[in-house]
Backbone as a chain_set.jsonl record, in Angstrom:
{"seq": "XXXXXXXXXXXXXXXXXXXXXXXXXXXXXXXXXXXXXXXXXXXXXXXXXXXXXXXXXXXXXXXXXXXXXXXXXXXX", "coords": {"N": [[10.601, 19.413, 4.102], [9.139, 16.811, 2.3], [9.474, 13.342, 2.737], [8.546, 11.476, 0.961], [8.223, 11.93, -2.441], [6.86, 12.893, -5.59], [7.829, 10.954, -8.521], [11.017, 9.942, -9.468], [13.105, 10.447, -7.56], [13.406, 10.711, -4.016], [12.562, 12.687, -0.991], [14.631, 12.49, 0.647], [16.837, 12.088, -0.795], [16.794, 14.559, -2.313], [16.914, 16.396, -0.255], [19.66, 15.843, 0.484], [21.066, 16.575, -1.738], [20.315, 19.388, -1.93], [21.534, 20.309, 0.378], [24.339, 19.623, -0.129], [24.745, 21.094, -2.378], [24.045, 23.706, -1.922], [24.312, 24.285, 0.628], [22.061, 24.302, 2.382], [19.912, 23.345, 4.869], [17.459, 20.864, 5.653], [14.016, 20.399, 6.96], [12.385, 17.401, 7.726], [9.202, 16.489, 6.935], [6.887, 14.169, 7.63], [5.004, 11.11, 7.275], [6.395, 8.808, 7.262], [8.063, 7.319, 9.368], [9.539, 5.235, 10.051], [12.062, 3.224, 11.526], [14.193, 2.482, 9.635], [13.792, 4.262, 7.606], [14.141, 6.685, 8.944], [16.819, 6.48, 9.823], [18.101, 6.625, 7.444], [17.357, 9.015, 6.562], [18.751, 10.675, 8.409], [21.31, 10.894, 7.355], [21.107, 12.931, 5.59], [21.614, 15.169, 7.152], [19.448, 16.656, 8.661], [17.618, 19.491, 9.893], [15.576, 18.922, 11.474], [12.73, 16.972, 12.354], [9.365, 16.345, 11.633], [6.557, 14.735, 12.412], [3.845, 13.546, 10.624], [0.408, 13.536, 11.313], [0.856, 16.944, 12.012], [0.978, 19.467, 14.557], [0.311, 23.141, 14.935], [1.776, 23.967, 17.221], [3.813, 21.941, 17.118], [5.082, 22.616, 14.719], [6.018, 25.231, 15.264], [7.757, 24.683, 17.411], [9.583, 23.045, 16.264], [10.695, 24.636, 14.281], [11.841, 26.714, 15.906], [13.816, 25.266, 17.232], [15.41, 24.529, 15.042], [16.347, 27.053, 14.218], [17.757, 27.931, 16.451], [19.822, 25.981, 16.333], [21.07, 26.849, 14.003], [21.984, 29.481, 14.61], [22.362, 32.894, 15.719], [22.006, 34.657, 13.658], [19.83, 33.769, 11.994], [17.618, 34.121, 13.425], [16.404, 36.715, 13.147]], "CA": [[10.806, 18.366, 2.953], [8.383, 15.47, 2.556], [10.214, 12.199, 2.402], [7.923, 10.849, -0.249], [7.976, 12.907, -3.393], [6.349, 12.214, -6.854], [8.943, 10.943, -9.392], [12.034, 8.932, -9.101], [13.922, 10.794, -6.285], [12.618, 10.874, -2.74], [12.922, 13.88, -0.269], [16.001, 12.368, 1.465], [17.868, 12.448, -1.902], [16.615, 15.91, -2.523], [17.528, 17.189, 0.937], [21.13, 15.765, 0.463], [21.638, 17.372, -2.848], [20.296, 20.691, -1.595], [22.611, 20.623, 1.305], [25.692, 19.589, -0.719], [25.054, 22.203, -3.541], [23.717, 25.011, -1.47], [24.47, 24.355, 2.22], [20.779, 24.509, 3.091], [19.443, 22.188, 5.58], [15.888, 20.638, 5.499], [13.187, 19.775, 8.13], [11.589, 16.554, 7.15], [7.818, 16.51, 7.415], [6.575, 12.863, 6.988], [4.231, 10.139, 7.932], [7.167, 7.688, 7.041], [9.051, 7.559, 10.503], [9.946, 3.854, 10.602], [13.445, 3.347, 11.948], [15.088, 2.452, 8.532], [13.674, 5.565, 6.939], [14.635, 7.706, 9.777], [18.282, 6.406, 9.758], [18.452, 7.086, 6.047], [17.184, 10.479, 6.47], [19.732, 11.307, 9.222], [22.49, 11.088, 6.477], [20.907, 14.274, 4.96], [21.865, 16.144, 8.181], [18.358, 17.48, 8.687], [17.464, 20.5, 11.011], [14.521, 18.457, 12.378], [11.639, 16.153, 11.773], [7.887, 16.526, 12.112], [5.656, 13.533, 11.984], [2.391, 13.915, 10.197], [-0.107, 14.966, 11.197], [1.603, 17.8, 12.984], [0.117, 20.708, 14.98], [0.906, 24.452, 14.827], [2.913, 23.929, 18.221], [5.022, 21.172, 16.634], [5.731, 23.469, 13.718], [6.692, 26.331, 15.966], [8.914, 24.125, 18.337], [10.651, 22.446, 15.319], [11.431, 25.849, 13.65], [12.596, 27.293, 16.992], [14.908, 24.378, 17.466], [16.289, 24.672, 13.963], [16.792, 28.333, 14.238], [18.805, 27.95, 17.489], [20.825, 25.251, 15.818], [21.652, 27.641, 13.031], [22.657, 30.502, 15.163], [21.685, 34.002, 15.963], [21.752, 35.395, 12.338], [18.668, 33.22, 11.485], [16.493, 34.455, 14.351], [15.939, 38.017, 12.739]], "C": [[10.103, 17.187, 3.304], [9.371, 14.311, 2.091], [9.776, 11.537, 1.122], [7.617, 12.067, -1.231], [7.673, 12.177, -4.768], [7.69, 12.101, -7.729], [9.967, 9.883, -8.807], [12.848, 9.255, -7.874], [12.977, 10.961, -5.207], [13.147, 12.159, -2.052], [14.204, 13.763, 0.385], [17.051, 12.699, 0.369], [17.914, 13.867, -2.14], [17.239, 16.803, -1.346], [19.169, 16.977, 0.881], [21.714, 16.543, -0.618], [21.447, 18.895, -2.621], [21.417, 21.135, -0.625], [24.007, 20.591, 0.708], [25.85, 20.719, -1.785], [24.939, 23.616, -2.873], [23.994, 25.349, 0.001], [23.257, 24.727, 2.888], [20.297, 23.306, 3.668], [17.871, 22.117, 5.508], [15.211, 20.183, 6.946], [12.298, 18.762, 7.395], [10.221, 16.599, 7.735], [7.264, 15.178, 6.723], [5.761, 12.109, 7.861], [5.11, 8.805, 7.83], [8.266, 7.858, 8.106], [9.45, 6.2, 11.005], [11.494, 4.052, 10.797], [14.453, 3.225, 10.744], [15.065, 3.787, 7.862], [14.262, 6.607, 7.606], [16.248, 7.758, 9.702], [18.784, 6.841, 8.505], [18.375, 8.509, 5.962], [18.187, 11.308, 7.303], [20.976, 11.624, 8.443], [22.289, 12.309, 5.706], [21.229, 15.469, 6.035], [20.686, 17.169, 8.305], [18.355, 18.41, 9.996], [16.492, 19.95, 11.912], [13.665, 17.531, 11.728], [10.361, 16.438, 12.362], [7.09, 15.368, 11.59], [4.253, 14.012, 11.778], [1.324, 13.088, 10.906], [0.691, 15.838, 12.358], [0.69, 19.052, 13.378], [0.917, 21.975, 14.846], [1.941, 24.431, 15.844], [4.116, 23.176, 17.796], [5.886, 21.953, 15.624], [6.673, 24.515, 14.335], [7.849, 25.873, 16.781], [9.998, 23.684, 17.345], [11.537, 23.642, 14.715], [12.287, 26.556, 14.645], [13.885, 26.534, 17.14], [15.872, 24.503, 16.292], [17.01, 26.018, 13.916], [18.018, 28.49, 15.318], [20.067, 27.19, 17.133], [21.748, 26.026, 14.761], [22.451, 28.847, 13.594], [21.851, 31.76, 15.217], [21.254, 34.829, 14.607], [20.345, 34.998, 11.784], [17.339, 33.652, 12.241], [15.89, 35.941, 14.008], [14.639, 37.971, 12.123]], "O": [[10.31, 16.572, 4.351], [10.013, 14.459, 1.051], [10.594, 11.098, 0.313], [6.905, 13.017, -0.907], [8.141, 11.072, -5.042], [8.54, 12.991, -7.688], [9.737, 9.137, -7.855], [13.256, 8.321, -7.184], [11.824, 11.324, -5.439], [14.151, 12.687, -2.53], [14.855, 14.765, 0.678], [17.992, 13.464, 0.582], [19.014, 14.42, -2.178], [17.959, 17.779, -1.554], [19.9, 17.908, 1.22], [22.78, 17.135, -0.451], [22.305, 19.663, -3.057], [22.098, 22.146, -0.799], [24.807, 21.475, 1.017], [26.952, 21.208, -2.034], [25.648, 24.556, -3.234], [23.915, 26.481, 0.48], [23.319, 25.421, 3.903], [20.265, 22.273, 2.999], [17.148, 23.1, 5.34], [15.859, 19.692, 7.871], [11.523, 19.165, 6.527], [10.084, 16.739, 8.95], [7.185, 15.068, 5.5], [5.745, 12.345, 9.069], [4.625, 7.762, 8.268], [9.297, 8.464, 7.817], [9.674, 5.999, 12.199], [12.084, 4.981, 10.248], [15.516, 3.84, 10.835], [16.099, 4.389, 7.575], [14.89, 7.451, 6.965], [16.879, 8.805, 9.555], [19.87, 7.42, 8.465], [19.221, 9.171, 5.361], [18.457, 12.466, 6.986], [21.68, 12.561, 8.819], [23.277, 12.775, 5.139], [21.078, 16.642, 5.694], [20.875, 18.367, 8.092], [19.0, 18.112, 11.002], [16.459, 20.375, 13.067], [13.862, 17.289, 10.537], [10.286, 16.761, 13.547], [7.02, 15.125, 10.386], [3.619, 14.715, 12.565], [1.52, 11.877, 11.013], [1.052, 15.363, 13.434], [-0.165, 19.534, 12.635], [2.131, 21.895, 14.654], [3.046, 24.844, 15.491], [5.256, 23.587, 18.014], [7.117, 21.967, 15.643], [7.851, 24.658, 14.009], [8.854, 26.58, 16.863], [11.184, 23.925, 17.566], [12.766, 23.644, 14.661], [13.387, 26.982, 14.292], [14.956, 27.14, 17.169], [17.078, 24.58, 16.526], [18.196, 26.067, 13.592], [19.064, 29.082, 15.052], [21.182, 27.571, 17.49], [22.964, 25.848, 14.689], [23.511, 29.171, 13.06], [20.699, 31.728, 14.785], [20.257, 35.55, 14.575], [19.715, 35.841, 11.146], [16.213, 33.548, 11.754], [14.89, 36.297, 14.631], [14.109, 39.007, 11.722]]}, "num_chains": 1, "name": "protein.A"}
């Protein structure tokens, strides 16, 4: 989930709504990693953060960490 989205809502708001409605966590992918934005994003209970620009290794590591957090059923 990108923190900056076109329109009135941002990715943090969208991630909170998705978690609340469907129980689905997000991984934030953003260039906006200032402390205030990061603290606000933590309220969405993200599965991880990736700072832009990111590498294939960063994506792999972040996804692996999220899968480990979610449990064995997500690793198949």
